[in-house]
C-alpha positions in Angstrom: 99.8 44.5 -80.2 97.4 42.2 -82.0 99.1 43.2 -85.3 102.4 42.0 -84.1 100.9 38.8 -82.9 99.2 38.2 -86.3 102.5 39.0 -88.1 104.4 36.5 -85.9 101.8 33.9 -86.4 101.8 34.3 -90.1 105.6 34.4 -90.2 105.8 31.2 -88.2 103.3 29.5 -90.6 105.3 30.6 -93.6 108.7 29.3 -92.2 107.2 26.0 -91.3 105.6 25.7 -94.7 108.9 26.4 -96.4 110.7 23.9 -94.3 108.1 21.2 -94.8 108.0 21.8 -98.6 111.9 21.7 -98.7 112.0 18.6 -96.7 109.4 16.9 -98.9 111.3 17.8 -102.1 114.6 16.4 -100.6 112.8 13.2 -99.7 111.3 13.0 -103.2 114.6 13.5 -105.0 116.3 11.0 -102.7 113.6 8.5 -103.6 114.2 9.1 -107.2 117.9 8.5 -106.8 117.3 5.2 -105.0 114.3 3.8 -107.1 113.0 3.9 -110.5 110.8 6.9 -111.4 108.1 4.5 -112.6 107.6 3.4 -109.0 108.4 6.5 -107.1 106.1 8.9 -109.0 102.9 6.9 -108.7 103.5 6.5 -104.9 104.0 10.2 -104.6 100.8 10.9 -106.4 99.0 8.7 -103.9 99.9 11.2 -101.2 96.4 12.8 -101.9 95.0 9.8 -100.0 96.9 10.9 -96.9 95.6 14.4 -97.3 92.0 13.3 -97.6 92.4 10.8 -94.7 93.9 13.6 -92.5 91.1 16.0 -93.4 88.5 13.4 -92.5 90.0 12.0 -89.3 91.4 15.2 -87.8 89.4 18.0 -89.2 86.1 16.0 -89.6 85.6 17.3 -93.1 83.0 15.5 -95.4 83.7 14.7 -99.0 81.1 15.5 -101.6 80.1 12.7 -104.1 81.9 14.6 -106.8 85.1 14.6 -104.7 84.8 10.9 -103.9 84.5 10.1 -107.6 87.4 12.4 -108.4 89.5 10.7 -105.7 88.6 7.3 -107.0 89.6 8.4 -110.5 93.0 9.7 -109.3 93.7 6.4 -107.4 92.5 4.3 -110.3 94.7 6.2 -112.8 97.7 6.0 -110.4 97.3 2.2 -110.0 97.0 1.9 -113.8 100.4 3.7 -114.1 101.9 1.1 -111.8 101.0 -1.8 -114.2 
């Protein structure tokens, strides 16, 4: 019985992952149709900030100093691309 439950849980996670990823790509391509790539792509790259904020606020994860410096480098590079 527990094997069936584990399979159903993994299947549900896989299906929701596929739907979320597909929706994300549809939104990305729509944004590229509506706006210039020089604006859309850097904004997309800043999505790592949302991921880090979510992990901190919801999952209470801590960032190492190396991760903070890496995140700062990614954000700085993205902002430079916007110039």
